[in-house]
C-alpha positions as CSV (number, residue, x, y, z in Angstrom):
1,M,88.5,106.3,71.1
2,K,92.0,104.8,70.4
3,I,94.5,106.5,68.3
4,P,96.6,104.0,66.4
5,L,100.3,103.7,67.5
6,L,99.8,106.0,70.6
7,R,99.4,105.0,74.2
8,P,96.3,106.4,76.0
9,V,97.1,109.7,77.7
10,V,95.1,109.1,80.9
11,P,96.6,106.4,83.2
12,P,94.5,103.2,83.8
13,H,94.9,103.6,87.6
14,V,93.4,106.3,89.7
15,F,93.7,107.3,93.5
16,C,91.0,109.5,94.9
17,L,91.8,111.3,98.1
18,L,88.8,111.9,100.3
19,P,88.5,113.3,103.8
20,E,88.1,109.9,105.3
21,G,90.6,107.9,103.2
22,V,91.9,106.9,99.8
23,T,90.0,105.0,97.1
24,Y,92.0,103.1,94.4
25,A,90.4,102.0,91.2
26,S,91.7,100.5,87.9
27,V,90.0,101.3,84.7
28,R,89.1,98.8,82.0
29,R,89.4,100.4,78.6
30,D,88.3,97.4,76.6
31,P,84.6,96.4,76.5
32,P,82.8,96.3,78.8
33,R,84.5,99.6,79.8
34,G,84.3,100.8,83.4
35,F,86.1,100.0,86.7
36,A,87.9,96.7,86.8
37,Q,88.3,96.9,90.5
38,S,88.2,99.4,93.3
39,R,89.1,99.5,97.0
40,H,88.7,102.0,99.7
41,F,91.4,102.4,102.5
42,P,90.7,104.6,105.5
43,F,93.6,106.9,106.6
44,P,95.5,105.4,109.5
45,P,95.4,107.3,112.7
46,N,97.6,110.5,113.0
47,T,98.6,110.5,109.3
48,L,96.5,113.5,108.1
49,G,97.3,117.0,109.2
50,V,95.8,120.4,108.5
51,G,97.7,123.2,106.7
52,T,97.6,126.9,107.5
53,S,94.9,127.4,105.0
54,G,92.7,124.7,106.5
55,T,93.5,122.2,103.7
56,P,94.5,118.7,104.6
57,L,98.2,117.7,104.6
58,V,98.4,114.1,103.4
59,T,101.5,112.2,104.5
60,R,103.3,109.5,102.8
61,E,102.2,107.0,105.5
62,A,98.5,108.0,104.9
63,V,98.5,106.7,101.3
64,A,101.2,103.9,101.6
65,Q,98.6,101.2,102.4
66,A,96.6,102.1,99.2
67,V,99.6,102.3,97.0
68,E,100.9,98.9,98.2
69,A,97.6,97.3,97.7
70,A,97.3,98.9,94.2
71,R,100.7,97.4,93.2
72,R,99.5,93.9,94.3
73,L,96.1,94.3,92.6
74,S,97.6,95.5,89.3
75,E,100.1,92.6,89.3
76,G,103.1,94.9,88.8
77,R,101.5,97.1,86.1
78,L,101.1,100.2,88.3
79,T,103.6,102.5,86.6
80,R,101.5,105.7,86.6
81,A,98.2,106.9,88.0
82,S,95.9,110.0,88.3
83,V,95.3,111.5,91.7
84,L,92.0,113.2,92.4
85,F,91.0,115.4,95.4
86,P,88.0,117.6,96.3
87,D,88.1,121.1,94.8
88,S,88.0,122.6,98.3
89,W,91.5,121.2,99.0
90,A,93.0,123.3,96.1
91,R,94.1,126.6,97.3
């Protein structure tokens, strides 16, 4: 539901961090609603560490490829995005 004169609160771009890599998706708000596009990027070697509690430590280099590709795919409209990660990573 759109509220007149207000921008949507949830960004139209999302990055999902998974144990094996990053998935990027852009969401289409106008009909037909859903994902306009999505891409998965495996983590490059040696860019994912493990913290003291066993949760992953994601480096800047680990997500750089996904962010750069998302900027190209969004044609410069990537100004904000949501980031999702597994519940088990939150400690």
